[in-house]
C-alpha positions in Angstrom: -14.1 6.6 -8.8 -15.2 10.2 -8.7 -12.2 11.6 -6.8 -9.0 10.5 -5.1 -6.5 11.9 -2.7 -2.9 11.1 -2.0 -1.6 10.0 1.5 2.0 9.8 2.6 1.6 10.1 6.4 2.4 6.8 8.0 -0.3 7.1 10.7 -2.9 7.8 8.0 -1.8 4.8 6.0 -1.9 2.5 9.1 -5.4 3.9 9.9 -6.6 3.1 6.4 -5.3 -0.4 6.7 -6.9 -1.0 10.0 -10.3 0.4 8.8 -10.2 -2.1 5.8 -8.7 -5.0 7.8 -5.5 -4.8 5.7 -2.1 -6.1 6.8 1.2 -4.8 5.3 2.5 -7.2 2.6 4.6 -7.5 -0.5 4.0 -9.4 -3.7 6.4 -12.4 -3.4 6.9 -12.8 -7.1 8.2 -9.3 -7.4 11.1 -9.7 -5.0 14.5 -10.3 -6.6 17.3 -8.6 -8.4 18.0 -6.7 -5.1 14.5 -5.2 -5.0 12.2 -5.5 -2.0 9.0 -6.3 -4.0 5.8 -4.4 -4.6 3.8 -3.2 -1.6 0.2 -4.3 -1.1 -2.3 -4.8 1.7 -3.3 -8.3 2.6 -7.0 -8.3 3.2 -7.2 -12.1 3.7 -8.9 -12.7 0.4 -7.4 -13.2 -3.1 -4.0 -13.1 -1.3 -2.1 -15.7 -3.3 1.5 -14.6 -3.7 1.3 -12.0 -0.9 3.8 -12.2 2.0 3.0 -10.3 5.1 5.7 -8.0 6.4 6.2 -5.8 9.5 5.0 -2.2 9.5 8.7 -1.1 9.9 9.7 -3.0 6.8 6.6 -1.7 4.9 7.5 1.9 5.6 11.2 1.3 4.9 10.2 0.2 1.4 7.6 2.9 1.1 10.2 5.6 1.8 13.0 4.0 -0.2 10.7 4.0 -3.3 9.2 7.4 -2.6 5.7 6.1 -2.7 2.3 7.6 -1.9 -1.0 5.9 -1.3 -3.9 6.9 -3.5 -7.3 6.5 -1.8 -10.9 7.1 -2.9 -12.0 10.5 -1.5 -15.6 10.2 -2.7 -16.6 7.3 -0.5 -17.8 5.3 -3.5 -15.2 2.6 -3.0 -13.8 3.0 0.6 -11.3 0.1 0.3 -9.8 1.3 -3.0 -6.0 1.9 -2.7 -3.1 2.1 -5.1 0.5 2.8 -4.5 1.9 5.6 -6.8 5.1 7.5 -7.1 5.3 10.7 -5.1 7.4 12.2 -7.8 4.9 12.2 -10.7 5.6 15.0 -13.2 
């Protein structure tokens, strides 16, 4: 990937998900010990272990964990996404 950009705006994140046919989800196996689980988008393929959640719950977790969404800015891989910490030093 040539370049990436970071997104934290909820509307921009929803728009990305809609463009890539993604639904808000968590990785089921990562829930526990009081934690909400790791966020992902369910694209309907290779989704074993994903549990779809509401957008409200998705953004609640997103804000609690102070996450940002890294996207491919170059256009080489338009569906690339990765959740990262907003507070990277």
